[in-house]
Every structure is written in C-alpha cells, then in structure tokens.
N, CA and C of each residue as an Amber inpcrd file, in Angstrom:
protein
   195
  13.3190000   4.6770000   1.6940000  12.1830000   3.8190000   1.9870000
  10.8770000   4.5430000   1.6480000  10.7840000   5.8200000   2.0520000
   9.5650000   6.5750000   1.7720000   9.3270000   6.6970000   0.2700000
  10.4060000   6.8960000  -0.4860000  10.2820000   7.0300000  -1.9380000
   9.7860000   5.7210000  -2.5550000  10.2990000   4.6060000  -2.0590000
   9.8770000   3.2910000  -2.5590000   8.3820000   3.0730000  -2.2840000
   7.9510000   3.3930000  -1.0830000   6.5350000   3.2480000  -0.7280000
   5.6780000   4.1460000  -1.5980000   6.1340000   5.3760000  -1.8190000
   5.3850000   6.3400000  -2.6400000   5.2380000   5.8320000  -4.0800000
   6.3270000   5.3310000  -4.6490000   6.2820000   4.8240000  -6.0210000
   5.3540000   3.6190000  -6.1440000   5.4270000   2.7410000  -5.1700000
   4.5620000   1.5600000  -5.1730000   3.0960000   1.9740000  -5.0260000
   2.8320000   2.9640000  -4.1940000   1.4680000   3.4590000  -3.9900000
   0.9300000   4.1020000  -5.2650000   1.7610000   4.8460000  -5.9540000
   1.3360000   5.4630000  -7.2140000   1.0010000   4.3890000  -8.2370000
   1.8280000   3.3690000  -8.3110000   1.5710000   2.2710000  -9.2420000
   0.2470000   1.5720000  -8.9220000   0.0260000   1.2980000  -7.6400000
  -1.2240000   0.6490000  -7.2290000  -2.4260000   1.5470000  -7.4930000
  -2.2610000   2.8440000  -7.2740000  -3.3520000   3.7930000  -7.5040000
  -3.7250000   3.8230000  -8.9840000  -2.7220000   3.8320000  -9.8600000
  -2.9940000   3.8150000 -11.2980000  -3.7440000   2.5500000 -11.6860000
  -3.3050000   1.4150000 -11.1570000  -3.9730000   0.1590000 -11.4470000
  -5.4160000   0.2020000 -10.9730000  -5.6200000   0.7060000  -9.7850000
  -6.9670000   0.8220000  -9.2080000  -7.8690000   1.6990000 -10.0870000
  -7.3190000   2.7930000 -10.5790000  -8.0890000   3.7060000 -11.4360000
  -8.4320000   3.0240000 -12.7610000  -7.4560000   2.3520000 -13.3640000
  -7.6990000   1.6780000 -14.6330000  -8.7180000   0.5530000 -14.4870000
  -8.7020000  -0.1290000 -13.3530000  -9.6820000  -1.1930000 -13.1160000
 -11.1050000  -0.6580000 -13.0430000 -11.2510000   0.6160000 -12.7080000
 -12.5670000   1.2500000 -12.6700000 -12.9600000   1.8340000 -14.0270000
 -12.1450000   1.5570000 -15.0480000 -12.4580000   1.9970000 -16.3950000
 -12.2000000   3.4700000 -16.6520000 -11.3230000   4.0680000 -15.8820000
 -11.0070000   5.4940000 -16.0490000  -9.5100000   5.6590000 -16.2380000
  -9.1120000   6.8960000 -16.4690000  -7.6960000   7.2460000 -16.5900000
  -7.3660000   8.2640000 -15.5090000  -6.1270000   8.2690000 -15.0420000
  -5.7400000   9.2270000 -13.9990000  -5.9890000  10.6860000 -14.3940000
  -5.8980000  10.9850000 -15.6670000  -6.0990000  12.3570000 -16.1370000
  -7.5310000  12.8460000 -15.9180000  -8.4510000  11.9090000 -15.7280000
  -9.8560000  12.2680000 -15.5410000 -10.1660000  12.7300000 -14.1170000
  -9.2190000  12.5630000 -13.2080000  -9.4140000  12.9260000 -11.8100000
  -8.7130000  14.2370000 -11.4780000  -9.2410000  14.9340000 -10.5070000
  -8.5890000  16.1430000 -10.0080000  -7.3930000  15.7420000  -9.1470000
  -6.4510000  16.6590000  -8.9880000  -5.2210000  16.3900000  -8.2400000
  -5.5090000  15.9760000  -6.7970000  -6.4970000  16.6050000  -6.1680000
  -6.8120000  16.2850000  -4.7670000  -7.3160000  14.8480000  -4.6320000
  -8.1170000  14.4130000  -5.5880000  -8.6570000  13.0540000  -5.5420000
  -7.5430000  12.0410000  -5.7930000  -6.6780000  12.3400000  -6.7460000
  -5.5420000  11.4490000  -7.0050000  -4.6560000  11.3230000  -5.7700000
  -4.4090000  12.4420000  -5.1130000  -3.5760000  12.4190000  -3.9020000
  -4.2320000  11.5730000  -2.8130000  -5.5470000  11.6690000  -2.6820000
  -6.2630000  10.8790000  -1.6790000  -6.1590000   9.3850000  -1.9820000
  -6.2610000   9.0310000  -3.2510000  -6.1450000   7.6160000  -3.6410000
  -4.7440000   7.1060000  -3.3490000  -3.7300000   7.9020000  -3.6840000
  -2.3460000   7.5010000  -3.4240000  -2.1010000   7.3780000  -1.9220000
  -2.6450000   8.2960000  -1.1430000  -2.4990000   8.2490000   0.3180000
  -3.1100000   6.9700000   0.8880000  -4.2810000   6.5780000   0.3860000
  -4.9110000   5.3290000   0.8370000  -4.0050000   4.1390000   0.5390000
  -3.4310000   4.1380000  -0.6510000  -2.5490000   3.0360000  -1.0230000
  -1.2800000   3.0360000  -0.1680000  -0.7340000   4.2130000   0.1280000
   0.4390000   4.2980000   1.0080000   0.1130000   3.7250000   2.3860000
  -1.0450000   4.0650000   2.9140000  -1.4560000   3.5550000   4.2210000
  -1.5830000   2.0370000   4.2090000  -2.1210000   1.4930000   3.1290000
  -2.2460000   0.0350000   3.0060000  -0.8700000  -0.6240000   2.9800000
   0.0470000  -0.0530000   2.2230000   1.4010000  -0.6090000   2.1050000
   2.1080000  -0.5680000   3.4580000   2.0160000   0.5650000   4.1510000
   2.6440000   0.6840000   5.4720000   2.0620000  -0.3230000   6.4500000
   0.7660000  -0.5060000   6.4040000   0.1100000  -1.4710000   7.2790000
   0.5900000  -2.8910000   6.9750000   0.7090000  -3.2100000   5.6950000
   1.2120000  -4.5300000   5.3060000   2.6270000  -4.7530000   5.8290000
   3.4940000  -3.7370000   5.6900000   4.8600000  -3.8530000   6.1770000
   4.8930000  -4.0570000   7.6880000   4.0490000  -3.3440000   8.4170000
   4.0100000  -3.4930000   9.8730000   3.5710000  -4.8930000  10.2650000
   2.5310000  -5.3940000   9.6130000   2.0380000  -6.7360000   9.9220000
   3.0820000  -7.8000000   9.6160000   3.7570000  -7.6630000   8.4930000
   4.7970000  -8.6230000   8.1250000   5.9510000  -8.5620000   9.1090000
   6.2890000  -7.3600000   9.5770000   7.3800000  -7.2100000  10.5380000
   7.0590000  -7.9200000  11.8450000   5.8370000  -7.7930000  12.2940000
   5.4270000  -8.4470000  13.5410000   5.4880000  -9.9600000  13.3940000
   4.9980000 -10.4820000  12.2840000   5.0210000 -11.9250000  12.0570000
   6.4580000 -12.4290000  11.9820000   7.3390000 -11.6710000  11.3010000
   8.7410000 -12.0830000  11.2170000   9.4000000 -12.0600000  12.5900000
   9.0750000 -11.0740000  13.4030000   9.6320000 -10.9990000  14.7520000
   9.1810000 -12.1930000  15.5850000   7.8990000 -12.5120000  15.5140000
   7.3900000 -13.6650000  16.2600000   8.0240000 -14.9580000  15.7720000
   8.2110000 -15.0730000  14.4580000   8.8460000 -16.2730000  13.9120000
  10.2890000 -16.3800000  14.3920000  10.9700000 -15.2510000  14.4630000
  12.3520000 -15.2560000  14.9320000  12.4320000 -15.6670000  16.4040000
  11.4060000 -15.3390000  17.1550000  11.3690000 -15.7120000  18.5660000
  10.8530000 -17.1280000  18.7890000  10.4440000 -17.7640000  17.6950000
   9.9640000 -19.1490000  17.7770000   8.5130000 -19.2390000  18.1820000
   7.7910000 -18.1640000  18.0940000   6.3770000 -18.1600000  18.4320000
   5.5440000 -18.3330000  17.1550000   4.3580000 -18.8610000  17.3250000
   3.5110000 -19.0800000  16.1600000   2.0580000 -18.8720000  16.5470000
   1.2880000 -18.3930000  15.6130000  -0.1520000 -18.2130000  15.8330000
  -0.8900000 -19.5460000  15.7360000  -0.3020000 -20.5180000  15.0590000
  -1.0320000 -21.7280000  14.7380000  -0.7490000 -22.8940000  15.6800000
  -0.0220000 -22.6630000  16.7510000   0.2470000 -23.7820000  17.6690000
  -0.5120000 -23.6130000  18.9600000
C-alpha cells in the first residue's frame, strides 16, 4: 500500500512540476522530496475521507438527509 501511494505521489508531483513549466531535473533533491511528501499527504487524506464516507454509507447514514 505504501509503495502504491508513493508511486502515485511521484506521478502527481511530476505533473505538478510540469504544469509550472519546469522539469524535475531543475529542482534539488530536498525540494522534490518535499513536493512528493505533500502529494503523499494529500493522497492519504483523500483515502481517509473516502473510508469514512464508505463506513457511514455502510451504516446507512448520510450527510444529505
């Protein structure tokens, strides 16, 4: 699971860098690691939020009622 999250974070980080008109090679290793860490945190947060919503749905609870 950790490897999957890491790979997805690296992919998102590369996309983020390219969208800013740069290449990953233009950044220092520490900055690249920080960008990947931010993306990992976002992915983990998304998974946690989705898990909570799925749990509530399984219990028959809803935010919209």
